[in-house]
C-alpha positions as CSV (number, residue, x, y, z in Angstrom):
1,X,0.3,-0.2,0.1
2,X,1.3,2.9,-1.1
3,X,2.5,5.9,1.7
4,X,-0.6,8.8,2.2
5,X,0.4,12.1,1.2
6,X,0.4,15.0,2.9
7,X,-3.2,16.1,0.7
8,X,-4.6,12.4,1.4
9,X,-3.9,12.9,5.0
10,X,-6.0,16.1,5.4
11,X,-9.0,14.4,2.6
12,X,-9.3,11.9,5.2
13,X,-9.5,13.7,8.1
14,X,-12.1,16.2,6.6
15,X,-14.0,13.4,5.6
16,X,-13.9,12.2,9.3
17,X,-15.2,15.9,10.5
18,X,-18.2,15.9,8.0
19,X,-18.8,12.3,8.9
20,X,-19.2,12.7,12.7
21,X,-20.8,15.9,12.4
22,X,-23.7,14.4,10.3
23,X,-23.9,11.9,12.7
24,X,-24.1,14.4,15.5
25,X,-26.6,16.2,14.0
26,X,-29.0,12.8,13.4
27,X,-28.8,12.1,16.7
28,X,-29.9,16.1,17.9
29,X,-32.8,15.7,16.1
30,X,-33.5,12.6,17.3
31,X,-34.0,13.8,20.2
32,X,-35.5,16.5,19.5
33,X,-38.5,14.8,18.2
34,X,-38.8,12.2,21.4
35,X,-38.9,15.4,23.3
36,X,-41.4,17.2,21.5
37,X,-42.5,19.5,19.0
38,X,-39.5,22.4,20.3
39,X,-35.6,20.9,20.0
40,X,-34.3,21.0,23.0
41,X,-31.5,22.8,21.9
42,X,-34.1,26.0,22.4
43,X,-35.0,26.3,25.7
44,X,-37.9,27.1,27.0
45,X,-38.9,30.5,29.0
46,X,-38.5,30.0,33.0
47,X,-41.7,29.7,34.2
48,X,-42.1,33.5,35.8
49,X,-42.5,35.0,32.0
50,X,-45.1,32.4,31.5
51,X,-47.2,33.7,35.0
52,X,-46.3,37.0,33.9
53,X,-47.5,36.6,30.3
54,X,-50.8,35.1,31.7
55,X,-51.2,37.6,34.2
56,X,-50.7,40.2,31.1
57,X,-53.6,38.7,29.3
58,X,-56.4,37.8,32.4
59,X,-58.2,41.1,34.6
60,X,-56.2,40.6,38.1
61,X,-57.8,38.5,40.4
62,X,-59.9,40.2,43.5
63,X,-58.4,40.1,46.6
64,X,-60.0,37.7,49.2
65,X,-61.5,38.5,52.4
66,X,-60.1,38.3,55.7
67,X,-61.7,35.5,57.4
68,X,-64.8,36.8,59.5
69,X,-62.9,35.1,62.3
70,X,-60.4,37.9,62.1
71,X,-61.7,40.8,60.7
72,X,-62.8,43.8,62.9
73,X,-61.5,43.0,66.2
74,X,-62.0,45.7,69.2
75,X,-59.0,47.3,70.6
76,X,-57.8,45.1,73.0
77,X,-56.9,42.4,70.0
78,X,-53.0,44.1,69.1
79,X,-53.0,41.5,66.7
80,X,-55.7,42.1,64.8
81,X,-55.6,43.6,61.2
82,X,-56.7,46.6,61.2
83,X,-60.1,46.9,58.5
84,X,-60.1,50.1,57.6
85,X,-56.1,51.1,56.3
86,X,-54.6,54.2,57.2
87,X,-52.7,56.5,54.8
88,X,-49.7,54.3,54.8
89,X,-51.6,51.3,53.8
90,X,-52.0,51.4,49.3
91,X,-53.8,48.3,49.3
92,X,-56.9,49.8,51.3
93,X,-56.4,53.1,49.8
94,X,-56.8,51.5,45.9
95,X,-59.7,49.2,47.6
96,X,-61.3,52.8,48.7
97,X,-61.3,54.5,45.6
98,X,-63.0,51.0,43.9
99,X,-65.4,51.5,46.3
100,X,-66.2,54.9,45.4
101,X,-65.7,54.5,41.8
102,X,-68.0,51.0,41.5
103,X,-70.5,53.6,43.8
104,X,-70.8,55.9,41.7
105,X,-71.7,54.1,38.7
106,X,-74.4,51.7,40.3
107,X,-77.9,52.5,40.4
108,X,-79.4,54.0,43.1
109,X,-80.5,51.8,45.5
110,X,-83.8,50.1,44.8
111,X,-87.1,50.6,47.0
112,X,-89.0,48.2,48.2
113,X,-91.7,46.8,45.6
114,X,-94.7,44.4,45.8
115,X,-96.3,42.6,42.7
116,X,-99.7,44.2,43.6
117,X,-99.3,47.5,42.2
118,X,-101.0,48.7,39.2
119,X,-99.7,49.4,36.0
120,X,-96.4,47.9,35.5
121,X,-96.8,45.5,38.0
122,X,-95.2,46.8,40.9
123,X,-94.9,50.1,43.4
124,X,-93.0,51.8,45.5
125,X,-94.2,50.6,49.4
126,X,-92.7,54.4,50.3
127,X,-94.3,56.4,48.1
128,X,-98.2,57.0,49.1
129,X,-99.8,59.2,51.7
130,X,-101.4,59.1,55.2
131,X,-105.3,58.0,55.8
132,X,-107.1,57.6,58.9
133,X,-107.8,54.0,59.9
134,X,-109.6,53.9,63.6
135,X,-110.7,50.9,62.5
136,X,-107.2,49.3,62.3
137,X,-104.8,51.6,64.5
138,X,-103.4,51.7,66.3
139,X,-102.3,47.9,66.2
140,X,-101.8,47.8,70.3
141,X,-102.3,49.9,73.3
142,X,-99.5,51.2,75.4
143,X,-101.1,50.1,78.5
144,X,-100.5,46.2,76.9
145,X,-97.0,46.7,76.4
146,X,-95.5,46.6,80.1
147,X,-92.1,47.2,78.8
148,X,-92.4,50.4,76.3
149,X,-90.0,52.8,77.6
150,X,-91.7,56.3,79.5
151,X,-89.8,58.4,76.7
152,X,-92.3,57.4,74.0
153,X,-95.5,56.6,75.5
154,X,-97.2,60.0,75.4
155,X,-100.6,59.4,76.4
156,X,-99.2,57.9,79.6
157,X,-97.0,61.0,79.8
158,X,-100.3,63.3,79.7
159,X,-101.0,63.8,75.7
160,X,-104.5,64.3,75.5
161,X,-105.3,63.2,71.8
162,X,-105.1,59.7,70.4
163,X,-105.5,60.9,66.6
164,X,-101.9,60.7,66.2
165,X,-102.1,56.9,66.7
166,X,-104.8,55.9,64.3
167,X,-103.3,56.9,60.8
168,X,-102.3,54.1,57.8
169,X,-99.6,55.1,55.5
170,X,-101.1,53.6,52.2
171,X,-99.0,53.6,49.0
172,X,-100.3,54.9,46.1
173,X,-101.3,51.3,43.8
174,X,-100.9,49.1,46.4
175,X,-103.0,49.6,50.1
176,X,-103.0,46.0,50.5
177,X,-99.1,45.5,50.9
178,X,-99.2,47.1,53.8
179,X,-102.3,46.0,56.0
180,X,-101.2,44.1,58.5
181,X,-101.9,42.7,61.9
182,X,-100.3,41.7,65.2
183,X,-101.0,37.8,64.4
184,X,-99.9,38.1,60.7
185,X,-96.5,39.8,62.0
186,X,-95.9,37.2,64.5
187,X,-96.4,34.4,61.7
188,X,-93.8,36.7,59.6
189,X,-91.1,36.9,62.3
190,X,-91.8,32.5,63.2
191,X,-88.2,30.9,63.4
192,X,-86.8,34.0,62.7
193,X,-83.9,36.4,64.7
194,X,-84.6,40.1,63.7
195,X,-81.6,42.2,65.0
196,X,-82.3,46.0,64.7
197,X,-78.2,47.9,65.4
198,X,-78.2,52.0,65.7
199,X,-79.5,54.7,67.8
200,X,-82.2,55.5,70.2
201,X,-84.5,55.7,66.8
202,X,-83.9,52.3,65.8
203,X,-84.7,51.2,69.8
204,X,-88.3,53.2,68.8
205,X,-88.3,50.9,66.5
206,X,-87.3,47.9,68.7
207,X,-89.8,48.6,70.9
208,X,-92.4,49.0,68.4
209,X,-91.9,45.4,67.2
210,X,-91.7,43.7,70.1
211,X,-95.4,45.7,71.6
212,X,-97.1,44.3,67.8
213,X,-95.8,40.9,69.1
214,X,-96.3,41.0,72.3
215,X,-99.9,41.6,72.4
216,X,-100.6,39.4,69.9
217,X,-99.3,36.2,71.8
218,X,-102.3,34.0,72.4
219,X,-100.5,33.3,75.2
220,X,-98.0,36.3,76.7
221,X,-96.3,34.9,80.1
222,X,-94.4,32.7,76.9
223,X,-92.9,35.8,76.1
224,X,-89.6,37.2,77.6
225,X,-87.4,40.5,77.5
226,X,-83.7,40.4,78.7
227,X,-82.1,43.3,79.5
228,X,-78.6,42.0,78.5
229,X,-77.0,45.8,78.8
230,X,-77.5,48.8,78.5
231,X,-77.1,48.5,75.2
232,X,-78.1,45.2,74.5
233,X,-81.5,43.7,74.7
234,X,-84.0,40.7,73.3
235,X,-87.7,40.1,73.2
236,X,-88.1,36.5,72.7
237,X,-91.5,34.7,71.9
238,X,-90.9,31.0,72.5
239,X,-93.9,29.3,70.7
240,X,-93.1,31.0,67.8
241,X,-89.2,30.7,68.0
242,X,-88.5,34.5,67.7
243,X,-86.0,36.7,68.9
244,X,-85.9,40.5,68.1
245,X,-82.4,42.3,69.3
246,X,-81.5,45.9,69.7
247,X,-78.0,46.5,69.9
248,X,-76.7,50.1,70.7
249,X,-74.6,51.6,68.4
250,X,-75.4,55.1,67.0
251,X,-72.2,55.5,64.8
252,X,-72.2,52.1,63.9
253,X,-68.3,52.6,64.1
254,X,-66.5,52.3,67.4
255,X,-66.5,55.3,70.4
256,X,-64.0,54.3,72.7
257,X,-63.3,56.2,76.0
258,X,-59.7,56.6,76.6
259,X,-58.0,56.6,79.8
260,X,-58.0,60.6,80.3
261,X,-61.8,59.9,80.0
262,X,-61.8,61.7,76.2
263,X,-63.9,59.8,73.6
264,X,-62.6,58.6,70.7
265,X,-64.4,58.1,67.2
266,X,-62.6,54.8,65.6
267,X,-63.8,54.8,61.5
268,X,-61.9,52.1,60.9
269,X,-63.5,49.5,64.2
270,X,-66.6,48.2,64.1
271,X,-67.9,47.2,68.3
272,X,-66.7,43.6,69.3
273,X,-70.3,43.0,70.7
274,X,-71.8,43.7,66.5
275,X,-69.8,39.9,66.7
276,X,-73.2,38.7,68.1
277,X,-75.3,39.8,65.4
278,X,-73.7,37.7,62.5
279,X,-76.1,34.8,61.9
280,X,-79.2,36.5,62.3
281,X,-82.3,36.4,60.1
282,X,-82.8,39.7,59.4
283,X,-80.3,43.1,60.2
284,X,-81.8,46.7,60.0
285,X,-78.6,49.3,61.0
286,X,-79.2,52.7,61.1
287,X,-76.9,55.7,61.8
288,X,-77.5,60.0,61.0
289,X,-78.4,62.0,63.9
290,X,-75.4,61.7,66.2
291,X,-72.7,62.5,63.1
292,X,-75.0,66.1,63.4
293,X,-74.3,67.0,67.0
294,X,-72.1,69.9,67.3
295,X,-70.3,71.6,70.1
296,X,-70.8,70.2,73.8
297,X,-73.7,67.6,72.3
298,X,-70.8,65.7,69.6
299,X,-70.1,62.5,71.7
300,X,-66.6,62.4,70.7
301,X,-63.4,64.4,70.9
302,X,-61.6,63.5,68.4
303,X,-61.2,60.8,65.4
304,X,-58.8,57.7,64.8
305,X,-58.0,55.8,62.0
306,X,-55.3,53.3,61.5
307,X,-54.6,53.7,65.3
308,X,-53.7,57.5,64.8
309,X,-55.3,60.7,65.3
310,X,-56.9,62.3,62.5
311,X,-58.6,65.7,61.1
312,X,-61.1,65.7,58.6
313,X,-64.6,67.4,58.0
314,X,-67.9,65.5,59.8
315,X,-68.7,64.2,56.4
316,X,-65.8,62.7,55.5
317,X,-65.9,60.7,58.5
318,X,-69.2,59.8,57.8
319,X,-68.6,58.5,54.8
320,X,-65.5,56.6,56.1
321,X,-67.4,55.3,58.8
322,X,-70.4,54.0,56.5
323,X,-67.8,52.8,54.2
324,X,-66.3,50.7,57.3
325,X,-69.4,49.1,58.4
326,X,-70.2,48.0,54.3
327,X,-67.1,46.1,54.2
328,X,-67.7,44.8,57.2
329,X,-71.6,43.1,56.0
330,X,-69.8,41.6,52.9
331,X,-67.1,40.1,55.2
332,X,-69.5,38.7,57.5
333,X,-72.8,38.4,56.6
334,X,-73.9,35.2,54.5
335,X,-76.5,36.7,51.9
336,X,-78.3,33.2,51.7
337,X,-78.6,33.1,55.3
338,X,-79.6,37.3,56.6
339,X,-81.5,39.7,54.8
340,X,-80.0,43.5,55.5
341,X,-81.6,46.3,55.4
342,X,-80.9,49.9,56.2
343,X,-83.4,52.3,57.8
344,X,-82.9,56.2,55.8
345,X,-83.0,59.2,58.3
346,X,-85.7,59.5,60.7
347,X,-86.4,63.3,60.3
348,X,-86.9,65.9,62.9
349,X,-89.5,68.2,63.1
350,X,-88.0,71.8,64.3
351,X,-87.9,75.4,63.0
352,X,-89.8,75.6,60.2
353,X,-92.1,72.3,61.1
354,X,-91.7,72.4,64.7
355,X,-93.2,69.8,65.9
356,X,-95.0,71.4,68.8
357,X,-99.0,71.8,69.5
358,X,-99.7,69.4,65.9
359,X,-102.6,67.4,65.9
360,X,-102.1,66.1,62.1
361,X,-99.6,65.3,59.8
362,X,-98.6,67.6,57.0
363,X,-100.2,66.9,53.7
364,X,-98.6,65.3,51.5
365,X,-98.5,68.2,48.9
366,X,-97.4,70.5,52.0
367,X,-94.3,72.5,52.5
368,X,-91.9,70.5,54.4
369,X,-88.2,71.8,54.9
370,X,-86.0,68.7,55.2
371,X,-83.6,69.7,58.2
372,X,-80.9,66.2,57.5
373,X,-78.1,67.4,55.1
374,X,-78.8,66.1,51.5
375,X,-75.1,65.5,51.2
376,X,-75.0,62.8,54.1
377,X,-78.2,60.9,52.6
378,X,-75.9,60.9,49.3
379,X,-72.8,59.1,51.4
380,X,-75.8,56.7,52.5
381,X,-77.0,55.7,48.9
382,X,-73.2,55.4,47.8
383,X,-72.2,53.7,50.6
384,X,-75.2,50.7,49.9
385,X,-74.5,50.8,46.2
386,X,-70.7,49.8,46.9
387,X,-71.8,46.8,48.6
388,X,-71.4,42.9,47.4
389,X,-73.7,42.0,49.7
390,X,-77.6,43.1,48.3
391,X,-78.8,45.4,51.0
392,X,-81.9,47.0,50.9
393,X,-82.4,50.9,51.6
394,X,-85.9,51.3,54.5
395,X,-86.6,54.7,52.6
396,X,-88.9,55.8,55.3
397,X,-87.4,59.3,55.6
398,X,-90.1,61.2,53.2
399,X,-93.1,59.2,54.9
400,X,-92.4,60.4,58.1
401,X,-91.8,63.8,57.0
402,X,-95.7,64.6,56.8
403,X,-95.8,63.4,60.5
404,X,-95.1,66.5,62.5
405,X,-97.8,65.7,64.5
406,X,-95.9,62.1,66.0
407,X,-93.4,63.6,68.1
408,X,-94.0,63.1,72.3
409,X,-93.2,67.0,72.1
410,X,-93.8,68.1,75.7
411,X,-95.0,64.8,76.4
412,X,-91.7,62.9,77.4
413,X,-89.8,62.7,80.3
414,X,-87.2,65.1,82.2
415,X,-83.6,63.8,83.0
416,X,-85.0,62.4,86.0
417,X,-87.0,60.0,84.2
418,X,-90.0,61.3,85.1
419,X,-92.9,63.1,82.6
420,X,-92.5,67.0,82.6
421,X,-94.0,69.0,84.9
422,X,-96.3,71.5,83.3
423,X,-93.9,73.9,84.0
424,X,-91.5,72.3,81.9
425,X,-94.5,72.1,79.3
426,X,-94.7,75.6,79.1
427,X,-91.4,76.2,77.7
428,X,-91.4,73.5,74.4
429,X,-88.7,75.4,72.9
430,X,-86.0,74.3,75.9
431,X,-87.8,70.8,76.4
432,X,-90.2,69.9,73.3
433,X,-88.9,65.9,72.0
434,X,-89.0,66.5,68.3
435,X,-87.0,63.5,67.5
436,X,-88.0,60.7,69.0
437,X,-91.9,58.9,68.2
438,X,-95.0,58.5,70.3
439,X,-95.5,54.5,70.6
440,X,-98.0,53.7,69.6
441,X,-97.2,55.0,66.5
442,X,-95.1,56.1,63.1
443,X,-92.8,53.7,64.2
444,X,-95.2,50.7,63.8
445,X,-95.5,51.9,60.4
446,X,-91.7,51.4,59.6
447,X,-92.5,47.9,60.6
448,X,-95.1,47.1,58.9
449,X,-93.1,48.1,55.8
450,X,-90.1,46.3,57.4
451,X,-92.4,42.8,57.5
452,X,-93.9,43.7,54.5
453,X,-90.1,44.4,52.4
454,X,-89.6,40.6,53.5
455,X,-92.1,39.3,51.9
456,X,-92.1,41.0,48.3
457,X,-90.3,39.8,45.4
């Protein structure tokens, strides 16, 4: 065999390299087919890139609410998260902005309607007129209800007329929706737990409903009234498995007395006692009057938010408090279990529509001067619109504005708990109560509308 020349050696070496390269390419291509359509020598993007792409393609998921057991603890729980964030919590600030945007774009709270109306098949039970109906009203006698508070038993306190007890609210187009007696009310409340939360006007409403039920009981010995505390009262109709409760919370948010005896209104916390109402079948909230007090009548010395003192106008504080309440409801109330109501503002009658010496309602087309700021009414309605939990707006304001005659006026009690003396009655500017309502009286109608709303479509 002749010896290889230099050129022969170079050609042989080159051929071998090409053969090895070809074999390597064949192997790599085969491996790529086995591993998938993408050849493995083109590495896939890292997982975080796919997650980023997914987040860009899909809307962000809503933040889950905190567990009910940890939401809105009172001030003694130092480990509880603040439900309404302070200025430094951007997440909560963003949530508040989203709530406001949602509220602004949503329709106004729908009034309770009934299917028996004329024309469209619906009617607004809060739109109507007052008609005298002594055959049906009053729904009970004050003397039959031993737990009525002295403040509202006007005839017992010396009021000589009784016509204010005999007026029935008649909605336009569906008068039958509000015809209710005590026996029907008992059946409506059977196997139900109803809770009123708010100020003395909701206590007015609680006393009214408790009296309607109590006086209709076949056996009144089977009723119980429990004064758990000055802030918590319960009426029970044992044979009907029905309870009607009242929880005192005039601001809905927490009012705390400090060690130095000053009072702080915490705009981001609800009272710890409110946990007791979770699981009720019906919740009726209200607030408003106490927010309008000024000077020595104002209940708080300063405002707090996120554990810090804050300064803001009353309406802004009112708005923040209602947002705190709305989020508490969304986080703690099960829609499948509980019906939520917010009762609108109960009007006072002072100034142009003074309640003193009035014995008949204002005519439906009469002149009314609202006393409560319209902007605060808008705040309530906007807060309700922002909620995930449906809340029925029990809009009793207009129909109550007509009842200038239904207040205790000078037939109330003094600070000692005794009926006003003749001398005090002669000073109505100082002593007339034009805020609360006589019982029997107007709050009975509020409850009639509440129970009617429970069965409406």
